[in-house]
Legacy VTK file of the C-alpha trace (Angstrom):
# vtk DataFile Version 3.0
C-alpha trace
ASCII
DATASET POLYDATA
POINTS 212 float
82.646 65.749 79.706
86.097 66.540 78.300
88.559 66.171 81.187
90.674 69.076 79.973
87.667 71.425 80.004
86.552 70.217 83.458
90.060 70.688 84.850
90.244 74.378 83.947
86.572 75.029 84.742
87.067 73.925 88.358
90.032 76.230 88.868
88.345 79.148 87.114
85.245 78.799 89.321
87.275 78.622 92.524
89.218 81.719 91.489
86.025 83.696 90.771
84.628 82.601 94.107
87.742 83.782 95.925
87.491 87.210 94.270
83.828 87.667 95.156
84.102 86.482 98.756
85.824 89.218 100.752
86.245 86.920 103.745
88.023 84.278 101.711
91.423 83.780 103.338
93.469 82.247 100.542
93.127 85.082 98.043
95.910 85.685 95.474
97.494 89.094 95.113
98.451 88.396 91.464
97.259 86.181 88.627
99.191 85.218 85.519
99.683 82.976 82.534
102.876 81.173 81.484
103.898 79.255 78.356
106.787 76.778 78.426
108.480 74.780 75.679
110.989 72.065 76.608
112.592 68.870 75.283
115.156 66.199 76.136
117.681 67.322 73.472
119.825 69.757 75.432
123.221 70.177 77.050
122.071 68.364 80.230
119.810 65.518 79.071
120.694 64.550 75.501
119.232 61.022 75.607
119.436 59.096 72.335
116.934 56.464 73.499
113.867 58.621 73.031
112.334 61.804 71.636
110.231 64.002 73.947
108.864 67.545 73.750
106.322 69.465 75.786
104.242 72.583 75.194
102.933 73.640 78.606
100.238 76.193 79.423
99.951 77.318 83.055
97.482 79.508 84.887
99.236 81.169 87.826
97.976 82.354 91.222
100.541 84.285 93.290
100.446 84.648 97.081
102.810 87.051 98.820
104.686 85.329 101.669
106.577 88.401 102.838
109.995 89.999 102.573
113.431 89.554 104.090
115.967 92.338 103.519
115.894 92.853 99.728
114.192 89.536 98.921
110.500 88.928 98.284
108.941 85.461 98.679
105.889 84.073 96.887
103.808 80.917 96.749
102.722 80.147 93.172
99.890 77.695 92.435
99.829 76.604 88.788
97.058 74.438 87.284
98.297 73.387 83.876
98.071 71.170 80.846
101.086 69.811 78.963
100.810 68.725 75.329
103.508 66.092 74.837
105.099 64.312 71.895
107.049 61.132 72.557
108.723 58.369 70.583
111.041 55.526 71.570
114.073 55.697 69.255
116.077 52.754 70.604
113.846 49.673 70.626
116.478 47.788 72.668
115.409 49.892 75.647
112.515 47.408 75.942
114.323 44.272 77.115
113.518 40.753 75.823
112.723 39.590 79.372
109.744 41.974 79.531
106.315 40.511 78.914
105.129 41.048 75.301
108.375 42.863 74.496
107.915 42.643 70.704
104.458 44.203 70.880
105.758 46.910 73.213
108.670 47.725 70.910
106.283 48.102 67.987
103.851 50.259 69.979
106.374 52.478 71.744
108.474 53.263 68.658
105.487 55.042 67.080
105.269 58.802 67.602
102.654 59.610 70.237
100.678 62.702 71.171
100.009 62.683 74.923
98.554 65.000 77.577
99.574 65.614 81.159
97.307 67.438 83.625
98.792 68.853 86.809
98.461 71.170 89.776
101.902 72.546 90.655
103.016 74.334 93.834
106.021 76.644 93.610
108.127 78.713 95.969
109.649 81.838 94.379
112.387 84.242 95.470
112.504 87.676 93.818
115.440 90.084 93.951
115.392 93.612 92.537
118.384 94.136 90.208
117.718 97.546 88.739
114.594 99.679 88.579
111.610 97.525 87.479
113.804 94.455 86.758
113.798 91.438 89.120
115.701 88.156 89.205
113.241 85.326 89.885
114.134 81.802 91.095
111.392 79.182 91.522
111.349 75.580 92.778
108.122 73.618 92.418
106.489 70.193 92.589
103.181 68.994 91.231
100.630 66.188 91.322
99.793 64.998 87.824
97.956 62.560 85.592
99.421 61.412 82.256
97.025 59.851 79.754
99.334 57.505 77.802
101.664 54.654 78.727
105.232 54.721 77.369
108.323 52.577 77.826
109.565 55.108 80.407
106.454 55.902 82.410
103.165 54.210 83.295
99.829 55.788 82.473
98.054 57.546 85.335
99.280 59.217 88.497
102.715 60.844 88.435
104.730 63.787 89.794
106.461 66.743 88.166
109.389 68.726 89.570
110.659 71.992 88.096
113.379 74.501 88.790
113.245 77.864 86.997
115.356 80.983 86.796
114.535 84.136 84.870
113.779 87.837 84.896
110.590 89.743 85.617
110.152 93.235 84.192
107.506 95.504 85.733
105.842 97.095 82.707
103.330 99.096 84.787
101.981 99.316 88.332
99.724 96.332 87.584
101.458 94.232 84.908
104.774 92.414 84.547
106.466 90.242 81.928
108.608 87.190 82.708
111.264 85.425 80.611
113.234 82.452 81.892
114.471 78.884 81.563
113.625 75.695 83.429
114.815 72.181 84.236
112.049 69.604 84.694
111.493 65.966 85.601
108.450 63.696 85.368
108.263 60.404 87.301
106.010 58.536 89.718
108.432 57.682 92.570
108.058 53.949 91.746
104.345 53.860 92.540
103.989 52.114 89.168
106.294 50.479 86.635
107.948 51.559 84.430
109.375 54.677 86.042
112.460 55.779 84.102
110.814 59.194 83.730
111.529 62.153 81.485
114.075 64.971 81.916
113.784 68.277 80.088
115.296 71.739 79.694
113.230 74.544 78.211
112.383 78.213 78.024
109.298 80.027 79.296
107.515 83.323 78.957
104.737 84.717 81.109
102.634 87.687 82.070
101.149 88.594 85.446
98.583 91.097 86.701
98.504 92.660 90.176
95.094 92.389 91.850
95.821 94.595 94.835
LINES 1 213
212 0 1 2 3 4 5 6 7 8 9 10 11 12 13 14 15 16 17 18 19 20 21 22 23 24 25 26 27 28 29 30 31 32 33 34 35 36 37 38 39 40 41 42 43 44 45 46 47 48 49 50 51 52 53 54 55 56 57 58 59 60 61 62 63 64 65 66 67 68 69 70 71 72 73 74 75 76 77 78 79 80 81 82 83 84 85 86 87 88 89 90 91 92 93 94 95 96 97 98 99 100 101 102 103 104 105 106 107 108 109 110 111 112 113 114 115 116 117 118 119 120 121 122 123 124 125 126 127 128 129 130 131 132 133 134 135 136 137 138 139 140 141 142 143 144 145 146 147 148 149 150 151 152 153 154 155 156 157 158 159 160 161 162 163 164 165 166 167 168 169 170 171 172 173 174 175 176 177 178 179 180 181 182 183 184 185 186 187 188 189 190 191 192 193 194 195 196 197 198 199 200 201 202 203 204 205 206 207 208 209 210 211
């Protein structure tokens, strides 16, 4: 079975189950969808050694954690798939003392299409600015699997970390639109080699729907 299809099927089934079971404790108060585009060519991480872009599609499940003064806090669980493009631009990044370095240089300098599958857990702070408009700040980490080896990251288990800031506009009692920017990092905390990782800056747009 296609792993991508199985990944989203499992989360869709667990969400439907949570909606139908009134005694289910961990039930979201909102659901949403977010699209993100990011790359390494930006004012923070302009690395000439490699080319890297990501198109990310996230399902979102929001859980209200409460309020403090004018702030609202949320837990956001985000199963996702990232469609990546990567190419090593500087072949000297692969050092001659590495095993099979010539073969690696040849393989890694070809443009690659890769996929990353992840479940990401975020903590969001929301602040009302004016009527229906909120400032939203989110910090999140995720457990991931990447399907292709590169000179910067081994194939298999890895982590993602993201920080986002943006604005949410309440378009109705049930729906809201989000527009923001993010900083992201992918690495495996040295569980495998190599582990130089990827750093990105991007923009994102999303929509959410209030369940209750």
